N, C-alpha and C positions, 0 to 999 in steps of 0.2 A: 504494500500500500504506500503510495507516495505521501510525503509529508505535506503539510498545507502550503509551504513555500514552493516546493517543487511542483506540486499539483497545480498551484495558481499559475506558475510560469508556463507549464505545459498547456493548461486550459486557455490562458491568454494568447499564447502563440498559435496553438491549434485553432482556437476560436477565430482569430483574425484571418488565418489562411482559409478556413472553411467558409467564413462569411464572404470573403472575396470570391472564392470559387463558386459559391452558391449564387451570388449576385451576377456572376458572369455567365455561368453555364446552365443554371436552372431556368426553365421558361417562366416568363412573367405571369402566365396564367396559373402557375402552381400556387396553391393556397399557402398561407402563413403556417398553418398546422403542419403540412407536409415539409415545408422548408425547415421548421423547427425540429421535426423528427430526423430529417437529413443531417442537420447540424449535430444533434445528439449522437446519432449513429457514427458519424465521422469522428467525433471526439472520442467515443468509446473505442473505435478501431485504432485510433492513434495511440491511446493509452495502452491497449493490448500490444501493439507493436513495440512500444517503449519497454513494457514489462518483459516481452520476449527477448529484446536486445540485451537487457540487463541480465536475464537468466542465462543467455549465451555467454556473456562475459564471466559470470560467476562460475558456470560450468567449465569454461576454459581455465579459469584460475584454479579451480579444484583439481582438474586434470594435471595441470603443471605442478601443483603441490604434491600430488601423488607420485608423479614421475621424478620429481626432485628428491623425494624421500629415499630412493634407491641409488642416487647418484653419489659419487665420491665427495668428500668434504670440501675440496677446493672448488668444485663446480657449484655447490650450494652457496659458498661465499660469494662467487661471482653473480649468482642470481639476485642477491640482495644488495650488492655494492655497485653494480655497473651503472645504474641510473644516477645515484648520487655522485659517483666518481666522475662521470661525464659532465654532469652539471657543474661540479666544482671546478673541473678543468676549463670548461667553457667560461665560467664566471671569472676565473683567474686570467684567462687570455683577454677577456673583455676589459677587466680592470687594468691589465698591463698596457693595453692600447691607449687607455686614457691617462694613466699615471706616468708612463715611461718618458714622455717628452718633458714633463715637469721635473723629473728626477735625474735627467741627463742620461738615460739609458736608451739604447736603440729601440726604435719603434717597430712593431710587427706590421708589415703592410697587409691589410685585409682587403680582399675583393668582395664583390657583391655576393658571390657564392659562399664565401666564408661567413658573411653576415647572415645569409639565409640559413645556413647549417646551425649557426649559434642560436638564432631565434627559434628554430625548430626544436633543438635540444631543450632550451629553456621552456618553451611552451609545452612540450610533451611531459617534461618533468613536473612542472607545477600543475599543469592541467590534469595529468594522470593522478597526482596526489590529491587534487581537489575532488576528482570523481571517486577515488577510493574513500576519502573522508565522508563525502556525501552518502555513499553506499553504506558506510558503517552507521551513519546517523539514521538512514532510512530503514535498514534491515537489522540494525543492532548487532552487527558482526564485528 
């Protein structure tokens, strides 16, 4: 069951999309009652899809946990440290590019692709952690 905040976000977003689609594709001759039923059913389907996606993620996480249980110790260490390690490395490189000129050290020339990779790492790290924390709040795990 979604928390009130997440439920409100889903309902507001889905509601806006459904309203726009209903206004555009449903015939004007259709009654308000049928349009309201359409909107409710579309919202229900969207929430079902959301729940199914979350269940898939949880299933994949459980499978990965089971597979990691039989792995050697050093690989289990990598499964929990690779994300923070990459994020700290990316943050260090970013900080170096800003601070190096002021401290008299050589600057690391970064191209657009470097910037994109750094942004992706940071977004996935913090975004992934946010989703994990939200899932813990929602499902109490």
